[in-house]
C-alpha positions in Angstrom: -57.9 -55.8 1.0 -55.8 -59.0 0.9 -54.0 -60.3 -2.5 -56.7 -63.2 -2.8 -58.9 -60.4 -2.9 -57.1 -59.5 -6.2 -57.6 -62.6 -8.1 -59.2 -62.5 -11.4 -58.5 -58.3 -11.4 -56.3 -56.2 -13.1 -53.4 -54.3 -11.5 -51.0 -51.2 -12.5 -47.7 -51.8 -11.3 -44.8 -49.9 -12.3 -42.5 -51.3 -14.8 -40.4 -54.3 -14.0 -36.9 -53.4 -13.9 -37.5 -50.0 -12.5 -37.5 -50.7 -8.9 -35.7 -53.3 -7.3 -38.2 -53.8 -4.4 -41.3 -53.7 -6.3 -39.8 -56.1 -8.9 -39.4 -58.5 -5.9 -43.2 -57.9 -5.0 -44.2 -58.6 -8.9 -42.0 -62.0 -8.9 -43.7 -62.9 -5.7 -47.3 -62.2 -7.6 -46.3 -64.4 -10.7 -45.3 -66.9 -8.5 -47.6 -67.1 -5.9 -50.9 -65.2 -7.4 -50.8 -65.8 -10.9 -54.7 -65.2 -11.0 -53.8 -61.5 -10.6 -53.2 -59.7 -13.8 -50.5 -57.8 -13.5 -50.2 -54.8 -16.2 -47.0 -52.0 -16.1 -46.9 -48.7 -16.6 -44.7 -47.2 -19.1 -42.7 -45.4 -16.8 -43.4 -44.1 -13.2 -47.0 -43.1 -12.6 -48.3 -39.7 -14.3 -51.6 -38.6 -14.7 -52.4 -40.9 -18.0 -51.5 -43.7 -15.6 -54.3 -42.3 -13.4 -56.9 -41.7 -16.1 -56.5 -45.0 -17.8 -56.8 -46.9 -14.3 -59.8 -45.0 -14.0 -61.4 -45.2 -17.2 -60.5 -48.8 -17.3 -61.4 -49.9 -14.1 -57.6 -51.4 -13.4 -56.7 -51.2 -9.6 -53.2 -49.2 -9.0 -50.6 -50.0 -6.7 -49.8 -47.0 -5.1 -48.3 -45.4 -1.8 -50.8 -43.6 0.8 -49.2 -40.5 -0.1 -50.9 -40.3 -3.3 -54.3 -41.1 -1.9 -55.8 -37.6 -3.1 -53.9 -37.5 -6.4 -56.9 -38.2 -8.8 -60.7 -36.9 -7.9 -62.0 -40.2 -9.3 -60.1 -42.6 -7.4 -60.1 -44.0 -3.8 -56.9 -45.5 -1.8 -58.2 -48.8 0.0 -55.6 -50.0 2.5 -54.5 -53.6 2.0 -53.7 -56.6 4.2 -50.2 -58.0 3.0 -47.2 -57.3 4.9 -45.0 -55.6 2.1 -43.1 -52.4 2.9 -41.4 -49.6 0.4 -39.2 -46.8 1.5 -39.7 -43.9 -0.1 -37.9 -40.4 0.7 -37.3 -36.6 -0.8 -36.4 -35.9 -4.3 -34.3 -32.8 -4.4 -31.8 -31.0 -7.3 -28.3 -32.3 -7.4 -27.3 -28.8 -7.0 -29.6 -27.6 -4.0 -30.3 -24.2 -2.7 -28.6 -23.5 0.4 -32.1 -23.6 2.3 -32.5 -27.1 0.8 -29.1 -28.3 1.8 -29.5 -27.1 5.2 -33.3 -29.0 5.5 -31.4 -32.2 4.5 -29.2 -32.0 6.9 -31.4 -31.5 9.6 -33.6 -34.7 8.2 -30.3 -36.6 8.2 -29.1 -35.6 11.6 -32.6 -36.5 12.9 -32.8 -40.1 11.1 -29.2 -40.8 12.6 -30.2 -39.8 16.2 -33.3 -42.1 15.9 -31.2 -45.0 14.5 -28.8 -44.6 17.5 -31.5 -44.2 20.0 -33.2 -47.3 18.5 -30.0 -49.4 18.6 -29.2 -48.1 22.3 -32.8 -49.5 23.2 -32.4 -52.6 21.4 -28.9 -53.1 23.2 -30.6 -52.5 26.5 -33.1 -54.8 25.7 -30.5 -57.5 25.0 -32.0 -57.7 21.3 -28.3 -57.0 20.1 
């Protein structure tokens, strides 16, 4: 599905001001694709958001990770180059097991980043 395929459609997104990266995408839609009718969720998505989209036929901008969140909704891949990172949400005072798990993730991410830097350096990219 391309952005042109969305012309004339209602597209639900998180509210402007909640996520900087999506704000840029929202602004781009307003400027380059005013034919897309953007509706804003009251906050982040919840079951009411999914139910509203299902009942009204409104399209929902979402992540692949949420593909099976609602039994009456399907996820269709898009053909536009726009990516948004997401991560792990955990308590400000995590249990020791959670803290250990986060440290393992950090170590692996740092290791992969260092490997990528070394690879780019050896290829003359940096």
